[in-house]
C-alpha positions, 0 to 999 in steps of 0.5 A: 866893880862899877855896878857895886859902886853904882848900888852903894851910891843909890843905898846911900842916897835913899838912906840919906833921904830917910835920915833927913826927913820925918814921918810928919812930911810923909803920905802913903800910896799903895797900888797895882801894876799892869802892863807887859815885859820883853827880854833883850838878849841872845834870842829873839827881837832886838827891840828894846821896848817890845812887850810880849808877855803879860806883867803884873805887881804891887807898888808902895810909895812914901812921898817925902816932898813934892818932888821925891818919893821912896818906893818899893815894888814887886813884880812877876812876869814871864820872859818870852822870846823867839828868833822868828820874831827877829829882823836878824836873818841869822837868828831867823835861820837858827830858830831858838826860842825860850820862856822863863819866869822872873820875880823882882823886887825893886827898892829906889827913888822917884824923882818928879820932874814938877811939884806933885800934890793931889791936894792942889789941882795945879800939881796933880801930874808930872813926868818922873825918873826912877833910880832903883836897886833890884833883886830878881829870881829866875830858872837856869839849866845847870845840867843835861844834854837835851830838853828831855833831861835838863835840870833846872835850878832857881837863881837870884841875882841883881840888876841896874834899874832905871826908868821913866814915867808919867802920872796924873791924878785920876780922881779923888785919892787915886792916880794913875801912871805909865812907865818904863823900867829897864833892867841891865842884868849881870847875867847871860843865861836868862835865855838859859845860855850855858857854855858848859852845855853844847846845845845851849852854847850860843850868842855873845858871851860878853853881852849880858841879858836885859829885861824891860817892864812897861805898863800902867800903875793905879795907886790910892793915896792915903795917911797923914797929909804932908805938911807941904799940902793944905788939908780941905 
């Protein structure tokens, strides 16, 4: 219930910003995201930022003003975890591991701590925070007794995402950013946990899974200069 209320508030906030701005106050950014991902749950390391698998994606932003941008990202990665990497002795002895793939579409807003404007050399870098909603697709095991006869299905769910970053002009119309995006999911089976299958019943059933993306984005800015900048 709290998660649904959270997402409704985010959607309302995004819609409000869209309705109170015009196309004349926008500039576009498009680019790529590269970095790493890690899973946090019932298997493997319990370190929150611990990239151990390659992550990549694309990003699009529409700047509303020097402090706010709407953004959308599509990200793909594998989630990998191994009990051998944990500092927990129980997990070391249990020796479970898994690998899953994830595809995520996230929409939200980027709030700059300082005014950001590539046309003003005094405003070309700033830390920022992210508030988003995200849908992601992954695989689950729905039946079977051991790895030789497991039956897999594709599943789509939602997460509560948040993140922080720092961006700076690189040269010309290009900018670079480093950011960490954490996702709290409403699922406990990203690691194939399934209470209906004895071999896949493990961990804490009351603790849902997380995943984290951390890395760099390279974007190119184009389009009509925003009304708050002075073209040269």
